[in-house]
Each structure stands twice: as structure tokens, then as C-alpha cells.
C-alpha positions as CSV (number, residue, x, y, z in Angstrom):
1,M,18.8,-0.2,-15.7
2,A,15.8,1.8,-14.7
3,L,12.1,0.6,-15.1
4,V,11.0,2.5,-18.3
5,T,7.9,2.8,-19.9
6,T,6.4,1.2,-22.7
7,A,6.5,4.0,-25.2
8,E,10.0,3.1,-26.7
9,M,9.1,-0.6,-26.6
10,F,5.9,-0.3,-28.6
11,K,7.7,2.0,-31.4
12,K,10.1,-0.7,-31.6
13,A,7.9,-3.6,-31.8
14,Y,5.8,-1.9,-34.3
15,A,8.2,-1.3,-37.0
16,G,10.3,-5.0,-36.1
17,G,7.1,-6.8,-36.7
18,Y,6.8,-8.3,-32.8
19,A,4.8,-8.0,-29.7
20,V,6.3,-7.4,-26.3
21,G,5.0,-10.0,-23.5
22,A,3.2,-8.3,-20.8
23,F,3.0,-11.1,-18.1
24,N,1.1,-11.1,-14.7
25,V,3.1,-11.5,-11.6
26,N,2.0,-12.2,-8.2
27,N,5.3,-13.4,-6.0
28,M,9.1,-13.6,-6.2
29,E,9.1,-17.3,-7.6
30,I,6.9,-15.9,-11.0
31,I,9.1,-12.5,-11.1
32,Q,12.3,-14.6,-11.4
33,G,11.1,-17.2,-13.8
34,I,9.8,-14.3,-16.0
35,T,12.9,-11.7,-16.0
36,E,15.3,-14.6,-16.4
37,A,13.7,-16.1,-19.5
38,A,13.8,-12.8,-20.9
39,Q,17.1,-12.3,-20.0
40,E,18.7,-15.1,-21.8
41,E,16.4,-13.9,-24.8
42,Q,17.6,-10.6,-24.5
43,S,13.7,-9.6,-25.0
44,P,12.0,-6.2,-23.4
45,V,9.3,-7.4,-21.2
46,I,6.6,-5.8,-19.1
47,L,5.6,-7.1,-15.5
48,Q,2.0,-6.5,-14.9
49,V,-0.1,-6.2,-11.8
50,S,-3.8,-6.7,-11.1
51,A,-6.1,-5.5,-8.3
52,G,-6.1,-8.9,-7.3
53,A,-2.3,-9.2,-6.9
54,R,-1.7,-5.7,-5.2
55,K,-4.2,-7.3,-2.6
56,Y,-2.7,-10.5,-2.5
57,A,1.1,-9.4,-2.0
58,K,1.0,-6.0,-1.2
59,H,1.8,-3.0,-3.5
60,I,5.2,-2.3,-1.5
61,Y,6.2,-6.1,-1.9
62,L,5.7,-6.0,-5.5
63,M,7.7,-2.8,-6.0
64,K,10.8,-4.2,-3.8
65,L,10.3,-7.5,-5.9
66,V,10.2,-5.9,-9.3
67,E,12.9,-3.3,-8.2
68,A,15.4,-6.2,-7.2
69,A,14.7,-7.8,-10.9
70,V,15.6,-4.5,-12.4
71,L,19.1,-4.7,-10.8
72,D,19.7,-8.6,-11.4
73,V,19.0,-8.6,-15.2
74,D,19.8,-6.1,-17.9
75,I,17.1,-5.8,-20.4
76,P,14.0,-3.3,-20.5
77,I,11.5,-4.0,-18.2
78,A,8.3,-2.1,-18.0
79,L,5.7,-2.2,-14.5
80,H,2.3,-2.0,-15.6
81,L,-1.4,-1.6,-13.5
82,D,-3.4,-4.4,-15.4
83,H,-7.2,-3.6,-15.6
84,G,-7.4,-0.4,-13.3
85,E,-11.2,-0.3,-12.7
86,D,-11.2,3.5,-11.9
87,F,-8.9,6.8,-11.3
88,E,-8.0,5.9,-7.9
89,I,-6.2,2.7,-7.8
90,C,-4.5,4.2,-11.4
91,K,-3.4,7.4,-9.3
92,S,-2.1,5.0,-6.6
93,C,0.0,3.3,-9.0
94,I,1.4,6.0,-10.6
95,D,2.3,7.8,-7.3
96,G,3.5,4.5,-6.4
97,G,6.4,3.8,-8.9
98,F,4.0,2.0,-12.0
99,T,5.2,3.3,-15.3
100,S,2.5,2.3,-17.2
101,V,-1.2,2.0,-16.0
102,M,-4.5,0.4,-17.7
103,I,-8.0,2.4,-17.4
104,D,-10.3,-0.5,-18.2
105,G,-13.3,2.0,-18.8
106,S,-15.3,-0.5,-21.0
107,K,-17.9,-1.5,-18.6
108,H,-19.3,2.5,-19.3
109,S,-20.7,4.3,-21.9
110,F,-18.6,5.6,-24.9
111,E,-18.8,8.9,-23.5
112,D,-18.0,7.7,-19.7
113,N,-15.1,5.9,-20.9
114,I,-13.7,8.8,-22.6
115,A,-14.1,10.8,-19.8
116,L,-12.5,8.4,-17.3
117,T,-9.5,7.3,-19.4
118,K,-8.8,11.0,-20.3
119,K,-8.8,12.2,-16.7
120,V,-6.2,9.3,-16.2
121,V,-4.3,9.9,-19.0
122,E,-3.8,13.7,-17.8
123,Y,-2.6,12.8,-14.4
124,A,-0.2,9.8,-15.8
125,H,1.2,12.2,-18.2
126,S,1.8,14.9,-15.9
127,K,4.1,12.1,-14.2
128,G,5.8,10.5,-17.2
129,V,3.8,7.4,-16.8
130,V,1.6,6.0,-20.2
131,V,-1.7,4.6,-20.2
132,E,-3.4,1.6,-21.8
133,G,-6.8,2.1,-22.5
134,E,-10.0,-0.2,-24.0
135,L,-12.8,-0.2,-26.2
136,G,-15.0,-3.6,-26.6
137,K,-15.5,-6.0,-23.8
138,L,-13.9,-9.4,-23.5
139,A,-15.6,-12.3,-22.1
140,G,-14.3,-14.2,-19.2
141,I,-13.0,-14.3,-15.3
142,E,-9.7,-13.1,-14.5
143,D,-9.3,-11.7,-10.9
144,D,-12.2,-8.9,-10.3
145,V,-12.7,-9.0,-14.0
146,N,-15.8,-11.0,-14.9
147,V,-17.7,-10.4,-18.2
148,K,-20.2,-13.4,-19.2
149,A,-20.2,-14.4,-22.6
150,E,-23.6,-12.4,-23.7
151,D,-22.3,-9.3,-22.3
152,A,-19.0,-9.4,-24.6
153,S,-18.9,-7.4,-27.5
154,Y,-16.1,-6.4,-30.2
155,T,-14.2,-3.4,-30.5
156,N,-16.4,-1.3,-33.2
157,P,-13.5,0.4,-35.5
158,D,-15.5,3.3,-36.0
159,E,-15.0,4.7,-32.7
160,V,-11.1,4.0,-32.1
161,E,-10.1,7.3,-33.8
162,E,-12.4,9.5,-31.6
163,F,-11.4,7.5,-29.0
164,V,-7.6,8.0,-28.9
165,S,-8.1,11.3,-30.0
166,R,-10.0,12.7,-27.2
167,T,-8.6,10.7,-24.7
168,G,-5.2,11.3,-25.5
169,V,-4.3,7.3,-24.4
170,D,-1.0,5.9,-25.8
171,S,-2.1,2.4,-26.7
172,L,-5.7,0.5,-27.1
173,A,-6.6,-3.0,-25.9
174,I,-9.0,-4.4,-28.3
175,A,-11.6,-7.0,-28.5
176,I,-11.3,-9.3,-31.5
177,G,-12.3,-13.1,-30.4
178,T,-10.0,-13.5,-27.3
179,S,-10.9,-14.0,-23.9
180,H,-10.0,-13.5,-20.1
181,G,-9.0,-17.0,-18.0
182,A,-8.3,-20.5,-18.4
183,F,-11.7,-21.3,-19.6
184,K,-11.8,-19.7,-22.6
185,F,-13.3,-22.1,-25.3
186,K,-14.6,-25.9,-24.8
187,P,-13.9,-28.7,-26.8
188,G,-15.6,-28.9,-30.1
189,Q,-15.7,-25.0,-30.4
190,K,-13.2,-23.6,-32.8
191,P,-11.2,-20.2,-31.6
192,Q,-11.1,-17.7,-34.1
193,L,-9.6,-13.9,-33.8
194,R,-11.3,-11.1,-36.0
195,F,-8.2,-10.2,-38.0
196,D,-10.6,-7.9,-40.1
197,I,-11.4,-5.8,-37.3
198,L,-7.8,-6.1,-36.4
199,A,-6.8,-4.7,-39.9
200,E,-9.6,-1.7,-39.9
201,I,-8.3,-0.7,-36.8
202,E,-4.8,-0.5,-38.1
203,K,-5.9,1.5,-41.0
204,R,-7.7,3.7,-39.1
205,L,-4.6,4.2,-36.3
206,P,-1.6,4.1,-38.2
207,D,1.4,3.4,-36.5
208,Y,-0.5,3.3,-33.2
209,P,0.2,0.4,-30.5
210,I,-2.7,-2.2,-30.2
211,V,-3.0,-4.5,-27.0
212,L,-4.4,-8.1,-27.1
213,H,-5.8,-8.8,-23.7
214,G,-6.9,-12.7,-22.7
215,S,-4.4,-14.2,-24.7
216,S,-3.2,-17.4,-23.3
217,S,-3.4,-20.6,-25.1
218,V,-3.9,-23.2,-22.0
219,N,-1.1,-25.5,-23.0
220,Q,-2.8,-28.8,-22.8
221,E,0.3,-30.7,-21.5
222,Y,0.0,-28.3,-17.9
223,V,-3.6,-29.1,-18.2
224,D,-3.3,-32.8,-18.1
225,M,-0.3,-32.6,-15.7
226,I,-2.4,-30.7,-13.1
227,R,-5.3,-33.4,-13.6
228,R,-2.8,-36.4,-13.5
229,Y,-1.9,-35.0,-9.9
230,H,-5.3,-34.8,-8.4
231,G,-6.0,-31.1,-9.7
232,V,-9.6,-30.5,-10.8
233,L,-9.7,-28.3,-14.4
234,D,-12.1,-28.7,-16.8
235,D,-11.9,-29.1,-20.3
236,A,-10.6,-25.7,-21.9
237,I,-9.1,-24.6,-25.0
238,G,-7.1,-21.3,-25.3
239,I,-5.9,-19.1,-28.3
240,P,-3.8,-20.7,-30.5
241,E,-0.5,-19.7,-30.9
242,E,0.0,-19.3,-34.4
243,M,-3.0,-16.8,-34.3
244,L,-1.2,-14.5,-31.7
245,R,1.9,-15.0,-33.6
246,Q,0.1,-13.6,-36.8
247,A,-1.5,-10.7,-34.6
248,A,2.0,-9.7,-33.3
249,K,3.6,-9.3,-36.7
250,S,0.6,-6.7,-37.3
251,A,-0.3,-3.7,-35.0
252,V,-0.4,-5.7,-32.0
253,C,2.4,-4.5,-30.0
254,K,1.4,-5.9,-26.4
255,I,0.3,-9.1,-25.5
256,N,-1.3,-10.2,-22.2
257,I,-0.7,-13.5,-20.8
258,D,-1.8,-14.5,-17.2
259,S,-3.7,-17.7,-17.3
260,D,-0.8,-19.8,-18.7
261,V,1.6,-18.6,-16.2
262,R,-0.6,-20.2,-13.6
263,L,-0.8,-23.5,-15.5
264,A,2.8,-23.6,-15.6
265,M,3.8,-23.2,-11.8
266,T,0.8,-25.0,-10.2
267,A,1.7,-27.8,-12.6
268,A,5.0,-28.1,-11.8
269,V,4.2,-27.7,-8.0
270,R,1.8,-30.4,-7.8
271,K,3.8,-32.7,-9.2
272,D,7.0,-32.1,-7.2
273,I,4.6,-32.4,-3.9
274,M,2.8,-35.6,-5.3
275,E,6.1,-37.5,-6.3
276,N,7.8,-36.2,-3.4
277,P,5.7,-36.5,-0.2
278,S,8.6,-36.0,2.4
279,H,9.2,-32.4,0.8
280,F,8.2,-29.7,3.1
281,D,10.7,-27.5,2.5
282,P,8.5,-24.9,0.2
283,R,11.9,-24.0,-1.8
284,Q,11.9,-27.8,-2.7
285,Y,8.6,-27.5,-4.8
286,L,8.9,-23.8,-5.4
287,R,12.0,-24.1,-7.4
288,P,10.4,-26.5,-10.3
289,G,7.4,-24.1,-10.6
290,R,9.8,-21.2,-11.1
291,D,11.9,-23.1,-13.6
292,N,8.5,-24.2,-15.4
293,V,7.6,-20.2,-15.6
294,K,10.7,-19.7,-17.1
295,E,10.4,-22.5,-19.9
296,L,7.2,-20.9,-20.7
297,V,8.0,-17.8,-21.1
298,K,11.3,-18.5,-23.5
299,H,8.6,-20.5,-25.4
300,K,6.4,-17.5,-26.0
301,I,9.1,-15.1,-26.6
302,Q,10.8,-17.2,-29.2
303,C,7.7,-18.6,-31.1
304,V,4.5,-16.1,-30.0
305,L,5.8,-12.5,-29.9
306,G,8.7,-12.6,-31.8
307,S,10.9,-10.4,-29.3
308,S,13.9,-12.7,-28.9
309,G,16.9,-10.6,-29.4
310,K,15.1,-7.6,-29.3
311,A,16.1,-5.7,-26.0
């Protein structure tokens, strides 16, 4: 099966009351863990690549790893650029084989965001590629994205219809209380998602796919394991999984998960190295990391996304 766009994925997800997981990838083990989990669960999946991942692994290496995954499993896979900052990086990924790109113009004014998003949409659609835009600003840090809490803002439902109609964008990432990175909330803070904003957007954009960024739950088991094996990780709380499951039953068709994958990999690698000081073959400690990523993704598909059996 060849790489696909997210268009059909989202149509089925909207109708079926589930979401498709978009998991960030950086290396072979993470790609294998994600796609093997999706294959076993018979779930569609989105592999997404940030600008930081492209710098780390290089575009060509990531493309060939994803192409290998497509040959290895028999499920729908989309390859998506996460947080494209400008037209040039989006064009590079479109020309380089991605089937979906995000243009993040949320730091710009409303009019400038529209102009930039429309430019990317026109080029992408001419190449058969779909585009995700963004309205509102999420707080937090993820690779090159760094938004202070005081600069974050919820998506304004009054703007969504005009933004979508003027840009022609295929899906829309919104800000309703999620946050980038592993350090979303502090102990004592109660995470809340603005389901009222989501409901209003759903009313104004019927049958239209919505995206949630910053949706890792920051599994405390992994946080504790990293600390136990001499990792330094400040107290952090993520988005409760039951809230994400509720969102997945609505217009939210794509849920982004990055930090949870990093935590799962790091926890298992640290544990193996500390418990087996004689290990020096990377395969010895990367294998449990890959296995942990696989178990995490299976759990997300079953309990958060609801996409098991939807391939």
C-alpha cells in the first residue's frame, strides 16, 4: 500500500466517532514501534515529522524509513509535516514525497495567516497534497515551537469559517487548552479542555476535521522510571486521556502525540542501560525502547483514539 493523504482517513474518522493518531518520528525504532502497533490494532496512522526531526535525521533518511514501513505493514499511512514555519519548508516536503503538510501561521496576524496558508494550499493541492492550518496559539515548547503561557490564546470561533473558506485548508488545528511539550501543567493545576469552544467550532464547520496539538498525557509511570534511573525530569502533568477520548468522539479527527513517545523510549532505554551496565550494543537497549513505544501506541489507539479495527 502506498502512502495516502489524510482526506479519506478524516472522512471515516468523523463519521465513525474516532480520531487518527499523529505520532512524531525521529528514527527507525520509533517508526517501527508505531507502525507495528498500528498494524496489530488494524488502525490507520499518521507519521509526522517536525523541522527538528528533519535536521536530526535528514529528509532522505526519514523518507526511506517511512517507505520501508509502508512495505512492511498493510494499513493506511500518511506522512505529515508538523509545524511547517514557512512556504519553503512546506514546498520542500511536498516536493519530497510528504502527503500532508501543516503550515503554522498562528504567530502572524489573521490576514497574514490567511495569505500564507492560502499560498501553501494552492501549491499543495496542485500536487495532490492536503494541508492543515492553525488558528489560536498553544503554549509550551516542542522543537522550534516555543510559546510562553502569556502569549497563548484560544481559537476564536468567530474566525474559523472565514479562515477555512478563504484559504481552502483541509483541516484546522485549534487551541482549546492543550499544550506542547512534557511540561504542560504543574502538580495542583487541573487541566481543562474548552469543549464549549470545540462545540461552537463544530457547529460553524459541520463535517470538517479538527486537529488537537499538544495532546500527550505525560504518563507518570514513564516519568517515575526516568527519575528512578537517574534522569532529571521536573514535575509535569499532561492532558487526561478521558478528555482526549471525549474530543475524539466529536469533530476532532487527528490527535498529535509526541512527548509520550519520547518518554516511553527514554524510560525503557535508561532502565536497560542502568540494569545492564555490560550492554554496549545499541540494539540491546534500543530494542526495549522500541517495544515500549509499541505498547504505548497500542494503548493510545485502543483507549484514547478509538481507531482499532478502522484500517
